[in-house]
Backbone atoms as SQL, in Angstrom:
CREATE TABLE atoms (id INTEGER PRIMARY KEY, chain TEXT, resi INTEGER, resn TEXT, atom TEXT, x REAL, y REAL, z REAL);
INSERT INTO atoms VALUES
  (1, 'A', 1, 'UNK', 'N', 53.849, 99.219, 142.993),
  (2, 'A', 1, 'UNK', 'CA', 53.348, 100.162, 141.155),
  (3, 'A', 1, 'UNK', 'C', 54.544, 100.454, 140.318),
  (4, 'A', 2, 'UNK', 'N', 53.776, 100.860, 138.970),
  (5, 'A', 2, 'UNK', 'CA', 55.499, 100.130, 138.181),
  (6, 'A', 2, 'UNK', 'C', 55.595, 102.394, 138.369),
  (7, 'A', 3, 'UNK', 'N', 56.355, 102.988, 138.233),
  (8, 'A', 3, 'UNK', 'CA', 56.380, 104.180, 138.108),
  (9, 'A', 3, 'UNK', 'C', 56.597, 104.429, 136.588),
  (10, 'A', 4, 'UNK', 'N', 56.867, 105.478, 136.501),
  (11, 'A', 4, 'UNK', 'CA', 56.792, 105.884, 134.757),
  (12, 'A', 4, 'UNK', 'C', 58.589, 105.993, 134.595),
  (13, 'A', 5, 'UNK', 'N', 59.480, 106.429, 133.332),
  (14, 'A', 5, 'UNK', 'CA', 61.173, 105.881, 132.985),
  (15, 'A', 5, 'UNK', 'C', 60.924, 105.477, 131.650),
  (16, 'A', 6, 'UNK', 'N', 62.186, 105.196, 131.282),
  (17, 'A', 6, 'UNK', 'CA', 62.469, 104.536, 130.353),
  (18, 'A', 6, 'UNK', 'C', 63.605, 103.133, 130.692),
  (19, 'A', 7, 'UNK', 'N', 63.338, 102.120, 130.109),
  (20, 'A', 7, 'UNK', 'CA', 63.514, 100.901, 129.868),
  (21, 'A', 7, 'UNK', 'C', 64.367, 100.999, 128.889),
  (22, 'A', 8, 'UNK', 'N', 65.689, 100.640, 129.445),
  (23, 'A', 8, 'UNK', 'CA', 67.107, 100.268, 128.279),
  (24, 'A', 8, 'UNK', 'C', 67.216, 98.810, 127.980),
  (25, 'A', 9, 'UNK', 'N', 66.796, 97.875, 127.189),
  (26, 'A', 9, 'UNK', 'CA', 67.219, 96.356, 126.450),
  (27, 'A', 9, 'UNK', 'C', 68.158, 96.574, 126.005),
  (28, 'A', 10, 'UNK', 'N', 68.870, 95.751, 126.421),
  (29, 'A', 10, 'UNK', 'CA', 69.942, 95.106, 125.767),
  (30, 'A', 10, 'UNK', 'C', 69.688, 93.503, 124.812),
  (31, 'A', 11, 'UNK', 'N', 69.871, 93.601, 123.684),
  (32, 'A', 11, 'UNK', 'CA', 69.367, 92.412, 123.388),
  (33, 'A', 11, 'UNK', 'C', 70.253, 91.344, 123.102),
  (34, 'A', 12, 'UNK', 'N', 70.941, 90.665, 123.822),
  (35, 'A', 12, 'UNK', 'CA', 72.244, 90.336, 123.737),
  (36, 'A', 12, 'UNK', 'C', 72.219, 89.270, 122.092),
  (37, 'A', 13, 'UNK', 'N', 71.496, 88.266, 122.637),
  (38, 'A', 13, 'UNK', 'CA', 71.576, 86.773, 121.258),
  (39, 'A', 13, 'UNK', 'C', 70.572, 85.868, 121.529),
  (40, 'A', 14, 'UNK', 'N', 70.198, 84.678, 121.307),
  (41, 'A', 14, 'UNK', 'CA', 69.750, 83.720, 120.913),
  (42, 'A', 14, 'UNK', 'C', 70.244, 82.373, 120.639),
  (43, 'A', 15, 'UNK', 'N', 69.955, 81.805, 121.177),
  (44, 'A', 15, 'UNK', 'CA', 70.769, 80.108, 120.946),
  (45, 'A', 15, 'UNK', 'C', 70.159, 78.849, 120.689),
  (46, 'A', 16, 'UNK', 'N', 70.408, 77.769, 120.476),
  (47, 'A', 16, 'UNK', 'CA', 69.521, 76.747, 120.173),
  (48, 'A', 16, 'UNK', 'C', 68.132, 77.079, 119.416),
  (49, 'A', 17, 'UNK', 'N', 67.605, 78.298, 118.818),
  (50, 'A', 17, 'UNK', 'CA', 66.497, 78.313, 118.339),
  (51, 'A', 17, 'UNK', 'C', 66.252, 77.138, 117.035),
  (52, 'A', 18, 'UNK', 'N', 64.775, 76.985, 116.939),
  (53, 'A', 18, 'UNK', 'CA', 64.380, 76.092, 116.311),
  (54, 'A', 18, 'UNK', 'C', 64.700, 76.686, 114.301),
  (55, 'A', 19, 'UNK', 'N', 65.744, 76.382, 113.385),
  (56, 'A', 19, 'UNK', 'CA', 65.963, 76.852, 112.255),
  (57, 'A', 19, 'UNK', 'C', 64.807, 75.976, 111.304),
  (58, 'A', 20, 'UNK', 'N', 63.879, 77.568, 111.509),
  (59, 'A', 20, 'UNK', 'CA', 62.669, 77.229, 110.150),
  (60, 'A', 20, 'UNK', 'C', 63.105, 77.034, 108.758),
  (61, 'A', 21, 'UNK', 'N', 64.807, 77.420, 108.791),
  (62, 'A', 21, 'UNK', 'CA', 64.563, 77.474, 107.159),
  (63, 'A', 21, 'UNK', 'C', 65.497, 76.319, 106.286),
  (64, 'A', 22, 'UNK', 'N', 65.453, 74.847, 106.345),
  (65, 'A', 22, 'UNK', 'CA', 65.942, 74.252, 105.729),
  (66, 'A', 22, 'UNK', 'C', 66.378, 73.829, 104.908),
  (67, 'A', 23, 'UNK', 'N', 67.143, 75.204, 103.888),
  (68, 'A', 23, 'UNK', 'CA', 68.013, 74.405, 102.759),
  (69, 'A', 23, 'UNK', 'C', 68.908, 76.084, 102.835),
  (70, 'A', 24, 'UNK', 'N', 68.819, 76.793, 103.672),
  (71, 'A', 24, 'UNK', 'CA', 69.681, 77.429, 104.537),
  (72, 'A', 24, 'UNK', 'C', 69.802, 78.119, 105.833),
  (73, 'A', 25, 'UNK', 'N', 71.021, 78.781, 106.488),
  (74, 'A', 25, 'UNK', 'CA', 70.962, 79.041, 107.696),
  (75, 'A', 25, 'UNK', 'C', 69.736, 80.142, 108.031),
  (76, 'A', 26, 'UNK', 'N', 69.634, 80.305, 109.168),
  (77, 'A', 26, 'UNK', 'CA', 68.672, 80.773, 109.653),
  (78, 'A', 26, 'UNK', 'C', 68.972, 82.842, 109.567),
  (79, 'A', 27, 'UNK', 'N', 67.926, 84.033, 108.854),
  (80, 'A', 27, 'UNK', 'CA', 68.780, 85.355, 109.139),
  (81, 'A', 27, 'UNK', 'C', 67.639, 85.983, 109.887),
  (82, 'A', 28, 'UNK', 'N', 67.615, 84.954, 111.409),
  (83, 'A', 28, 'UNK', 'CA', 66.724, 85.936, 112.500),
  (84, 'A', 28, 'UNK', 'C', 66.713, 87.212, 112.892),
  (85, 'A', 29, 'UNK', 'N', 66.448, 88.012, 113.490),
  (86, 'A', 29, 'UNK', 'CA', 65.444, 89.132, 113.696),
  (87, 'A', 29, 'UNK', 'C', 64.461, 89.035, 115.076),
  (88, 'A', 30, 'UNK', 'N', 64.627, 90.096, 115.753),
  (89, 'A', 30, 'UNK', 'CA', 63.491, 90.247, 116.441),
  (90, 'A', 30, 'UNK', 'C', 62.311, 91.315, 117.158),
  (91, 'A', 31, 'UNK', 'N', 61.191, 91.408, 117.175),
  (92, 'A', 31, 'UNK', 'CA', 60.746, 92.437, 117.654),
  (93, 'A', 31, 'UNK', 'C', 59.719, 92.647, 119.192),
  (94, 'A', 32, 'UNK', 'N', 60.439, 93.482, 119.311),
  (95, 'A', 32, 'UNK', 'CA', 60.716, 94.570, 120.779),
  (96, 'A', 32, 'UNK', 'C', 59.406, 95.061, 121.265),
  (97, 'A', 33, 'UNK', 'N', 58.460, 93.821, 121.864),
  (98, 'A', 33, 'UNK', 'CA', 57.135, 94.957, 122.590),
  (99, 'A', 33, 'UNK', 'C', 56.306, 95.946, 123.628),
  (100, 'A', 34, 'UNK', 'N', 56.690, 96.364, 124.098),
  (101, 'A', 34, 'UNK', 'CA', 55.876, 97.187, 125.572),
  (102, 'A', 34, 'UNK', 'C', 55.277, 97.487, 125.736),
  (103, 'A', 35, 'UNK', 'N', 53.945, 97.110, 125.642),
  (104, 'A', 35, 'UNK', 'CA', 52.662, 98.202, 125.733),
  (105, 'A', 35, 'UNK', 'C', 52.017, 98.579, 124.125),
  (106, 'A', 36, 'UNK', 'N', 52.416, 99.036, 123.475),
  (107, 'A', 36, 'UNK', 'CA', 52.028, 99.813, 122.541),
  (108, 'A', 36, 'UNK', 'C', 53.049, 100.002, 121.341),
  (109, 'A', 37, 'UNK', 'N', 54.394, 100.024, 122.031),
  (110, 'A', 37, 'UNK', 'CA', 55.678, 100.833, 121.065),
  (111, 'A', 37, 'UNK', 'C', 55.924, 98.815, 121.215),
  (112, 'A', 38, 'UNK', 'N', 56.897, 99.551, 119.670),
  (113, 'A', 38, 'UNK', 'CA', 57.185, 98.370, 119.213),
  (114, 'A', 38, 'UNK', 'C', 58.750, 98.585, 117.933),
  (115, 'A', 39, 'UNK', 'N', 59.726, 97.817, 118.272),
  (116, 'A', 39, 'UNK', 'CA', 60.877, 98.324, 117.785),
  (117, 'A', 39, 'UNK', 'C', 61.185, 96.727, 116.771),
  (118, 'A', 40, 'UNK', 'N', 62.405, 96.705, 116.293),
  (119, 'A', 40, 'UNK', 'CA', 63.289, 95.719, 115.768),
  (120, 'A', 40, 'UNK', 'C', 64.108, 96.131, 115.550),
  (121, 'A', 41, 'UNK', 'N', 64.936, 94.764, 115.899),
  (122, 'A', 41, 'UNK', 'CA', 65.560, 94.487, 115.684),
  (123, 'A', 41, 'UNK', 'C', 66.312, 94.485, 113.926),
  (124, 'A', 42, 'UNK', 'N', 67.837, 94.453, 113.776),
  (125, 'A', 42, 'UNK', 'CA', 67.888, 93.717, 112.683),
  (126, 'A', 42, 'UNK', 'C', 68.487, 93.051, 112.721),
  (127, 'A', 43, 'UNK', 'N', 68.426, 92.507, 111.081),
  (128, 'A', 43, 'UNK', 'CA', 68.809, 90.555, 110.796),
  (129, 'A', 43, 'UNK', 'C', 69.841, 90.746, 111.049),
  (130, 'A', 44, 'UNK', 'N', 69.633, 89.216, 111.343),
  (131, 'A', 44, 'UNK', 'CA', 71.188, 88.587, 111.673),
  (132, 'A', 44, 'UNK', 'C', 71.461, 88.490, 110.858),
  (133, 'A', 45, 'UNK', 'N', 71.621, 87.932, 109.447),
  (134, 'A', 45, 'UNK', 'CA', 72.088, 87.327, 107.676),
  (135, 'A', 45, 'UNK', 'C', 72.772, 85.876, 108.081),
  (136, 'A', 46, 'UNK', 'N', 72.864, 85.083, 108.740),
  (137, 'A', 46, 'UNK', 'CA', 72.880, 83.815, 108.410),
  (138, 'A', 46, 'UNK', 'C', 73.555, 83.838, 109.352),
  (139, 'A', 47, 'UNK', 'N', 73.339, 83.641, 110.766),
  (140, 'A', 47, 'UNK', 'CA', 73.667, 83.612, 111.418),
  (141, 'A', 47, 'UNK', 'C', 73.042, 82.051, 111.956),
  (142, 'A', 48, 'UNK', 'N', 71.624, 81.728, 111.332),
  (143, 'A', 48, 'UNK', 'CA', 71.544, 81.115, 112.309),
  (144, 'A', 48, 'UNK', 'C', 70.697, 80.584, 113.513),
  (145, 'A', 49, 'UNK', 'N', 70.895, 79.275, 113.912),
  (146, 'A', 49, 'UNK', 'CA', 70.162, 79.485, 115.361),
  (147, 'A', 49, 'UNK', 'C', 70.908, 79.932, 116.892),
  (148, 'A', 50, 'UNK', 'N', 72.174, 80.817, 116.526),
  (149, 'A', 50, 'UNK', 'CA', 72.499, 80.894, 117.144),
  (150, 'A', 50, 'UNK', 'C', 72.873, 82.881, 116.882),
  (151, 'A', 51, 'UNK', 'N', 72.453, 83.464, 116.578),
  (152, 'A', 51, 'UNK', 'CA', 72.733, 84.587, 116.358),
  (153, 'A', 51, 'UNK', 'C', 72.978, 85.287, 117.414),
  (154, 'A', 52, 'UNK', 'N', 73.842, 86.328, 117.354),
  (155, 'A', 52, 'UNK', 'CA', 73.731, 87.501, 118.352),
  (156, 'A', 52, 'UNK', 'C', 73.725, 89.538, 117.786),
  (157, 'A', 53, 'UNK', 'N', 73.245, 89.968, 118.619),
  (158, 'A', 53, 'UNK', 'CA', 72.690, 91.560, 118.000),
  (159, 'A', 53, 'UNK', 'C', 73.284, 92.218, 118.623),
  (160, 'A', 54, 'UNK', 'N', 73.463, 92.239, 120.024),
  (161, 'A', 54, 'UNK', 'CA', 74.423, 92.827, 121.277),
  (162, 'A', 54, 'UNK', 'C', 73.640, 94.372, 120.781),
  (163, 'A', 55, 'UNK', 'N', 72.151, 94.661, 120.828),
  (164, 'A', 55, 'UNK', 'CA', 71.545, 95.979, 120.046),
  (165, 'A', 55, 'UNK', 'C', 71.228, 96.807, 121.055),
  (166, 'A', 56, 'UNK', 'N', 70.778, 97.871, 122.141),
  (167, 'A', 56, 'UNK', 'CA', 69.660, 98.883, 122.784),
  (168, 'A', 56, 'UNK', 'C', 68.400, 99.564, 122.349),
  (169, 'A', 57, 'UNK', 'N', 67.485, 99.240, 122.453),
  (170, 'A', 57, 'UNK', 'CA', 66.432, 99.762, 122.309),
  (171, 'A', 57, 'UNK', 'C', 65.925, 100.349, 123.702),
  (172, 'A', 58, 'UNK', 'N', 64.776, 101.404, 123.579),
  (173, 'A', 58, 'UNK', 'CA', 65.224, 102.413, 124.987),
  (174, 'A', 58, 'UNK', 'C', 63.625, 102.399, 124.739),
  (175, 'A', 59, 'UNK', 'N', 62.089, 101.883, 125.150),
  (176, 'A', 59, 'UNK', 'CA', 60.974, 102.324, 125.734),
  (177, 'A', 59, 'UNK', 'C', 60.556, 103.550, 126.900),
  (178, 'A', 60, 'UNK', 'N', 59.598, 103.702, 126.951),
  (179, 'A', 60, 'UNK', 'CA', 58.717, 104.801, 128.063),
  (180, 'A', 60, 'UNK', 'C', 58.387, 103.337, 128.524),
  (181, 'A', 61, 'UNK', 'N', 58.786, 103.391, 129.504),
  (182, 'A', 61, 'UNK', 'CA', 58.480, 103.430, 130.765),
  (183, 'A', 61, 'UNK', 'C', 56.422, 103.116, 131.188),
  (184, 'A', 62, 'UNK', 'N', 55.401, 103.386, 131.143),
  (185, 'A', 62, 'UNK', 'CA', 54.145, 103.865, 131.717),
  (186, 'A', 62, 'UNK', 'C', 54.063, 102.390, 133.002),
  (187, 'A', 63, 'UNK', 'N', 53.385, 103.272, 133.730),
  (188, 'A', 63, 'UNK', 'CA', 51.963, 102.109, 134.333),
  (189, 'A', 63, 'UNK', 'C', 52.111, 101.521, 134.223),
  (190, 'A', 64, 'UNK', 'N', 51.177, 100.531, 133.409),
  (191, 'A', 64, 'UNK', 'CA', 50.734, 99.358, 132.300),
  (192, 'A', 64, 'UNK', 'C', 51.472, 97.971, 131.931),
  (193, 'A', 65, 'UNK', 'N', 52.499, 98.521, 132.004),
  (194, 'A', 65, 'UNK', 'CA', 53.893, 97.606, 131.336),
  (195, 'A', 65, 'UNK', 'C', 54.865, 96.924, 132.691),
  (196, 'A', 66, 'UNK', 'N', 54.240, 96.135, 131.919),
  (197, 'A', 66, 'UNK', 'CA', 53.799, 95.232, 132.635),
  (198, 'A', 66, 'UNK', 'C', 55.059, 94.048, 132.773),
  (199, 'A', 67, 'UNK', 'N', 55.156, 94.119, 130.986),
  (200, 'A', 67, 'UNK', 'CA', 55.673, 92.842, 130.131),
  (201, 'A', 67, 'UNK', 'C', 56.404, 92.909, 128.916),
  (202, 'A', 68, 'UNK', 'N', 57.750, 92.694, 128.877),
  (203, 'A', 68, 'UNK', 'CA', 58.219, 93.127, 127.494),
  (204, 'A', 68, 'UNK', 'C', 58.413, 91.596, 126.610),
  (205, 'A', 69, 'UNK', 'N', 57.351, 91.757, 125.430),
  (206, 'A', 69, 'UNK', 'CA', 57.530, 90.387, 124.688),
  (207, 'A', 69, 'UNK', 'C', 58.731, 90.607, 123.296),
  (208, 'A', 70, 'UNK', 'N', 59.206, 89.623, 123.708),
  (209, 'A', 70, 'UNK', 'CA', 60.066, 88.949, 121.985),
  (210, 'A', 70, 'UNK', 'C', 59.848, 88.155, 121.478),
  (211, 'A', 71, 'UNK', 'N', 59.359, 89.309, 119.752),
  (212, 'A', 71, 'UNK', 'CA', 58.682, 87.269, 118.984),
  (213, 'A', 71, 'UNK', 'C', 60.027, 87.402, 118.351),
  (214, 'A', 72, 'UNK', 'N', 60.762, 86.339, 117.671),
  (215, 'A', 72, 'UNK', 'CA', 61.620, 86.252, 116.448),
  (216, 'A', 72, 'UNK', 'C', 61.149, 85.267, 115.483),
  (217, 'A', 73, 'UNK', 'N', 61.955, 86.372, 114.313),
  (218, 'A', 73, 'UNK', 'CA', 61.477, 85.539, 113.154),
  (219, 'A', 73, 'UNK', 'C', 62.521, 84.914, 112.852),
  (220, 'A', 74, 'UNK', 'N', 62.394, 84.498, 111.297),
  (221, 'A', 74, 'UNK', 'CA', 63.516, 84.063, 110.088),
  (222, 'A', 74, 'UNK', 'C', 62.723, 85.238, 109.260),
  (223, 'A', 75, 'UNK', 'N', 63.725, 85.329, 108.529),
  (224, 'A', 75, 'UNK', 'CA', 64.516, 86.874, 107.268),
  (225, 'A', 75, 'UNK', 'C', 64.175, 86.323, 106.370),
  (226, 'A', 76, 'UNK', 'N', 63.116, 85.724, 105.905),
  (227, 'A', 76, 'UNK', 'CA', 63.162, 84.970, 103.935),
  (228, 'A', 76, 'UNK', 'C', 62.425, 86.153, 103.126),
  (229, 'A', 77, 'UNK', 'N', 63.548, 86.323, 102.251),
  (230, 'A', 77, 'UNK', 'CA', 63.718, 87.105, 100.918),
  (231, 'A', 77, 'UNK', 'C', 62.310, 86.398, 99.162),
  (232, 'A', 78, 'UNK', 'N', 61.268, 87.049, 99.730),
  (233, 'A', 78, 'UNK', 'CA', 60.663, 86.378, 98.877),
  (234, 'A', 78, 'UNK', 'C', 59.286, 85.677, 99.885),
  (235, 'A', 79, 'UNK', 'N', 59.002, 85.705, 100.406),
  (236, 'A', 79, 'UNK', 'CA', 57.672, 85.329, 100.882),
  (237, 'A', 79, 'UNK', 'C', 57.893, 86.044, 102.803),
  (238, 'A', 80, 'UNK', 'N', 56.911, 85.628, 103.139),
  (239, 'A', 80, 'UNK', 'CA', 56.357, 85.640, 103.961),
  (240, 'A', 80, 'UNK', 'C', 57.766, 85.833, 105.917),
  (241, 'A', 81, 'UNK', 'N', 58.047, 86.184, 106.825),
  (242, 'A', 81, 'UNK', 'CA', 59.083, 85.698, 107.374),
  (243, 'A', 81, 'UNK', 'C', 58.106, 84.665, 108.468),
  (244, 'A', 82, 'UNK', 'N', 58.802, 83.712, 108.185),
  (245, 'A', 82, 'UNK', 'CA', 58.865, 82.316, 109.372),
  (246, 'A', 82, 'UNK', 'C', 59.245, 82.835, 110.726),
  (247, 'A', 83, 'UNK', 'N', 57.524, 83.199, 112.137),
  (248, 'A', 83, 'UNK', 'CA', 57.424, 82.580, 113.750),
  (249, 'A', 83, 'UNK', 'C', 58.690, 82.034, 113.909),
  (250, 'A', 84, 'UNK', 'N', 59.356, 82.471, 114.867),
  (251, 'A', 84, 'UNK', 'CA', 60.469, 81.380, 115.565),
  (252, 'A', 84, 'UNK', 'C', 59.422, 80.767, 116.931),
  (253, 'A', 85, 'UNK', 'N', 58.849, 82.184, 117.522),
  (254, 'A', 85, 'UNK', 'CA', 59.272, 81.771, 118.931),
  (255, 'A', 85, 'UNK', 'C', 59.418, 83.315, 119.228),
  (256, 'A', 86, 'UNK', 'N', 58.288, 83.463, 120.624),
  (257, 'A', 86, 'UNK', 'CA', 57.496, 84.784, 121.955),
  (258, 'A', 86, 'UNK', 'C', 58.788, 83.794, 123.236),
  (259, 'A', 87, 'UNK', 'N', 58.882, 85.528, 123.691),
  (260, 'A', 87, 'UNK', 'CA', 59.748, 84.974, 125.076),
  (261, 'A', 87, 'UNK', 'C', 58.622, 86.397, 125.218),
  (262, 'A', 88, 'UNK', 'N', 58.564, 85.911, 127.185),
  (263, 'A', 88, 'UNK', 'CA', 58.172, 86.447, 127.657),
  (264, 'A', 88, 'UNK', 'C', 58.367, 87.531, 128.747),
  (265, 'A', 89, 'UNK', 'N', 59.314, 88.610, 128.739),
  (266, 'A', 89, 'UNK', 'CA', 59.483, 88.745, 130.469),
  (267, 'A', 89, 'UNK', 'C', 59.175, 89.629, 131.564),
  (268, 'A', 90, 'UNK', 'N', 58.408, 89.329, 132.317),
  (269, 'A', 90, 'UNK', 'CA', 58.505, 89.673, 133.385),
  (270, 'A', 90, 'UNK', 'C', 58.911, 91.594, 133.996),
  (271, 'A', 91, 'UNK', 'N', 58.503, 92.408, 134.208),
  (272, 'A', 91, 'UNK', 'CA', 58.891, 93.655, 134.841),
  (273, 'A', 91, 'UNK', 'C', 58.894, 94.115, 135.813),
  (274, 'A', 92, 'UNK', 'N', 58.319, 92.692, 136.671),
  (275, 'A', 92, 'UNK', 'CA', 58.260, 93.869, 138.390),
  (276, 'A', 92, 'UNK', 'C', 59.801, 94.025, 138.051),
  (277, 'A', 93, 'UNK', 'N', 60.488, 92.780, 138.325),
  (278, 'A', 93, 'UNK', 'CA', 61.930, 92.763, 138.999),
  (279, 'A', 93, 'UNK', 'C', 63.105, 93.905, 138.371),
  (280, 'A', 94, 'UNK', 'N', 62.095, 94.313, 137.209),
  (281, 'A', 94, 'UNK', 'CA', 63.266, 95.235, 136.997),
  (282, 'A', 94, 'UNK', 'C', 62.983, 96.446, 137.659),
  (283, 'A', 95, 'UNK', 'N', 61.493, 96.495, 138.135),
  (284, 'A', 95, 'UNK', 'CA', 60.965, 98.048, 138.574),
  (285, 'A', 95, 'UNK', 'C', 61.931, 98.781, 140.275),
  (286, 'A', 96, 'UNK', 'N', 61.645, 96.902, 140.911),
  (287, 'A', 96, 'UNK', 'CA', 61.744, 96.919, 141.748),
  (288, 'A', 96, 'UNK', 'C', 63.402, 97.178, 142.160),
  (289, 'A', 97, 'UNK', 'N', 64.135, 96.073, 141.342),
  (290, 'A', 97, 'UNK', 'CA', 65.765, 96.230, 141.213),
  (291, 'A', 97, 'UNK', 'C', 66.103, 97.171, 140.791),
  (292, 'A', 98, 'UNK', 'N', 66.029, 97.872, 139.531),
  (293, 'A', 98, 'UNK', 'CA', 66.180, 98.927, 138.645),
  (294, 'A', 98, 'UNK', 'C', 67.112, 98.269, 137.500),
  (295, 'A', 99, 'UNK', 'N', 67.011, 96.723, 137.584),
  (296, 'A', 99, 'UNK', 'CA', 67.722, 96.336, 136.897),
  (297, 'A', 99, 'UNK', 'C', 68.398, 94.732, 136.525),
  (298, 'A', 100, 'UNK', 'N', 67.539, 93.758, 135.490),
  (299, 'A', 100, 'UNK', 'CA', 68.278, 92.615, 135.859),
  (300, 'A', 100, 'UNK', 'C', 69.513, 92.388, 134.955),
  (301, 'A', 101, 'UNK', 'N', 70.234, 91.666, 134.894),
  (302, 'A', 101, 'UNK', 'CA', 71.768, 91.218, 134.245),
  (303, 'A', 101, 'UNK', 'C', 71.147, 90.457, 132.969),
  (304, 'A', 102, 'UNK', 'N', 72.053, 90.106, 132.397),
  (305, 'A', 102, 'UNK', 'CA', 72.171, 89.912, 131.298),
  (306, 'A', 102, 'UNK', 'C', 70.958, 88.235, 131.098),
  (307, 'A', 103, 'UNK', 'N', 70.057, 88.055, 131.033),
  (308, 'A', 103, 'UNK', 'CA', 69.026, 86.880, 132.047),
  (309, 'A', 103, 'UNK', 'C', 68.998, 86.382, 130.362),
  (310, 'A', 104, 'UNK', 'N', 68.719, 84.304, 130.973),
  (311, 'A', 104, 'UNK', 'CA', 68.314, 83.691, 129.756),
  (312, 'A', 104, 'UNK', 'C', 66.793, 83.585, 129.938),
  (313, 'A', 105, 'UNK', 'N', 65.451, 83.801, 128.374),
  (314, 'A', 105, 'UNK', 'CA', 64.860, 83.237, 128.545),
  (315, 'A', 105, 'UNK', 'C', 63.982, 82.291, 128.113),
  (316, 'A', 106, 'UNK', 'N', 63.420, 81.705, 127.747),
  (317, 'A', 106, 'UNK', 'CA', 62.592, 80.519, 126.482),
  (318, 'A', 106, 'UNK', 'C', 61.902, 80.897, 125.415),
  (319, 'A', 107, 'UNK', 'N', 62.092, 80.472, 124.930),
  (320, 'A', 107, 'UNK', 'CA', 61.827, 80.739, 123.483),
  (321, 'A', 107, 'UNK', 'C', 61.053, 80.326, 123.440),
  (322, 'A', 108, 'UNK', 'N', 59.393, 80.799, 123.318),
  (323, 'A', 108, 'UNK', 'CA', 58.137, 79.011, 123.263),
  (324, 'A', 108, 'UNK', 'C', 57.476, 79.458, 121.680),
  (325, 'A', 109, 'UNK', 'N', 57.172, 78.412, 120.650),
  (326, 'A', 109, 'UNK', 'CA', 55.743, 78.552, 120.033),
  (327, 'A', 109, 'UNK', 'C', 54.442, 77.646, 120.540),
  (328, 'A', 110, 'UNK', 'N', 53.764, 77.614, 120.359),
  (329, 'A', 110, 'UNK', 'CA', 52.453, 76.797, 120.146),
  (330, 'A', 110, 'UNK', 'C', 53.037, 75.677, 121.243),
  (331, 'A', 111, 'UNK', 'N', 53.212, 76.299, 122.448),
  (332, 'A', 111, 'UNK', 'CA', 53.586, 75.680, 124.145),
  (333, 'A', 111, 'UNK', 'C', 55.151, 74.609, 124.063),
  (334, 'A', 112, 'UNK', 'N', 55.791, 75.503, 123.206),
  (335, 'A', 112, 'UNK', 'CA', 56.892, 73.813, 122.879),
  (336, 'A', 112, 'UNK', 'C', 58.420, 74.907, 122.769),
  (337, 'A', 113, 'UNK', 'N', 58.793, 74.618, 123.615),
  (338, 'A', 113, 'UNK', 'CA', 60.595, 74.892, 123.470),
  (339, 'A', 113, 'UNK', 'C', 61.385, 75.145, 122.493),
  (340, 'A', 114, 'UNK', 'N', 62.021, 76.282, 121.623),
  (341, 'A', 114, 'UNK', 'CA', 61.745, 76.320, 120.430),
  (342, 'A', 114, 'UNK', 'C', 63.535, 77.376, 120.740),
  (343, 'A', 115, 'UNK', 'N', 64.397, 77.095, 121.964),
  (344, 'A', 115, 'UNK', 'CA', 65.117, 77.935, 121.955),
  (345, 'A', 115, 'UNK', 'C', 65.221, 79.095, 123.084),
  (346, 'A', 116, 'UNK', 'N', 66.079, 79.680, 123.132),
  (347, 'A', 116, 'UNK', 'CA', 66.368, 80.884, 124.358),
  (348, 'A', 116, 'UNK', 'C', 67.270, 82.243, 123.241),
  (349, 'A', 117, 'UNK', 'N', 66.250, 82.763, 124.454),
  (350, 'A', 117, 'UNK', 'CA', 67.101, 84.252, 123.820),
  (351, 'A', 117, 'UNK', 'C', 68.161, 85.061, 125.407),
  (352, 'A', 118, 'UNK', 'N', 68.354, 86.097, 125.002),
  (353, 'A', 118, 'UNK', 'CA', 69.118, 86.119, 126.802),
  (354, 'A', 118, 'UNK', 'C', 69.893, 88.082, 126.407),
  (355, 'A', 119, 'UNK', 'N', 68.261, 88.553, 127.094),
  (356, 'A', 119, 'UNK', 'CA', 69.235, 90.015, 127.625),
  (357, 'A', 119, 'UNK', 'C', 68.312, 90.587, 128.717),
  (358, 'A', 120, 'UNK', 'N', 68.852, 92.056, 128.490),
  (359, 'A', 120, 'UNK', 'CA', 68.969, 92.456, 130.203),
  (360, 'A', 120, 'UNK', 'C', 68.292, 93.450, 130.500),
  (361, 'A', 121, 'UNK', 'N', 67.570, 94.514, 130.686),
  (362, 'A', 121, 'UNK', 'CA', 66.758, 95.187, 131.195),
  (363, 'A', 121, 'UNK', 'C', 67.282, 96.378, 132.634),
  (364, 'A', 122, 'UNK', 'N', 67.551, 97.290, 132.301),
  (365, 'A', 122, 'UNK', 'CA', 66.879, 98.891, 132.811),
  (366, 'A', 122, 'UNK', 'C', 66.904, 99.705, 132.720),
  (367, 'A', 123, 'UNK', 'N', 66.381, 99.461, 133.926),
  (368, 'A', 123, 'UNK', 'CA', 64.914, 100.500, 134.350),
  (369, 'A', 123, 'UNK', 'C', 65.647, 102.487, 134.848),
  (370, 'A', 124, 'UNK', 'N', 65.265, 103.252, 134.354),
  (371, 'A', 124, 'UNK', 'CA', 65.978, 104.325, 134.393),
  (372, 'A', 124, 'UNK', 'C', 64.269, 105.213, 134.670),
  (373, 'A', 125, 'UNK', 'N', 63.763, 105.731, 136.215),
  (374, 'A', 125, 'UNK', 'CA', 62.820, 106.912, 136.448),
  (375, 'A', 125, 'UNK', 'C', 62.807, 107.705, 136.283),
  (376, 'A', 126, 'UNK', 'N', 61.752, 108.770, 136.178),
  (377, 'A', 126, 'UNK', 'CA', 62.155, 110.314, 135.878),
  (378, 'A', 126, 'UNK', 'C', 62.401, 110.683, 136.957),
  (379, 'A', 127, 'UNK', 'N', 63.137, 111.642, 137.346),
  (380, 'A', 127, 'UNK', 'CA', 63.401, 112.334, 138.197),
  (381, 'A', 127, 'UNK', 'C', 61.564, 113.012, 138.352),
  (382, 'A', 128, 'UNK', 'N', 61.056, 113.555, 139.302),
  (383, 'A', 128, 'UNK', 'CA', 59.905, 114.050, 139.402),
  (384, 'A', 128, 'UNK', 'C', 60.637, 115.495, 139.951),
  (385, 'A', 129, 'UNK', 'N', 59.877, 116.648, 139.420),
  (386, 'A', 129, 'UNK', 'CA', 60.142, 117.680, 138.456),
  (387, 'A', 129, 'UNK', 'C', 59.074, 118.690, 140.369),
  (388, 'A', 130, 'UNK', 'N', 60.171, 119.452, 141.035),
  (389, 'A', 130, 'UNK', 'CA', 59.034, 120.134, 141.937),
  (390, 'A', 130, 'UNK', 'C', 58.719, 121.348, 141.343);
């Protein structure tokens, strides 16, 4: 059973993303979702298929937080942002181990491989107060 606390997610970067922008390099960004919480990374302007963010996000973890979902988009000025793909990170190992080192996960869209993303996750349990 997952316990309450905070999840610290380090979004390291991505590699080999499918370039949805044919005219120039992609400007990728990520949306991280955990239960109903959503956070957005900065836009890696012109970084194309291999962006690096090295940004940290903190989520409140509760009993029902079983997965972290990372959705990648290409920021397009003037038009709707293009979805690149997403990765689902199961959190069981984080709860049992306390943290997972920077690990590479596949980014998929329509069940096809669209590149990879690298993140690490640390779980900080809430200290029970008497």
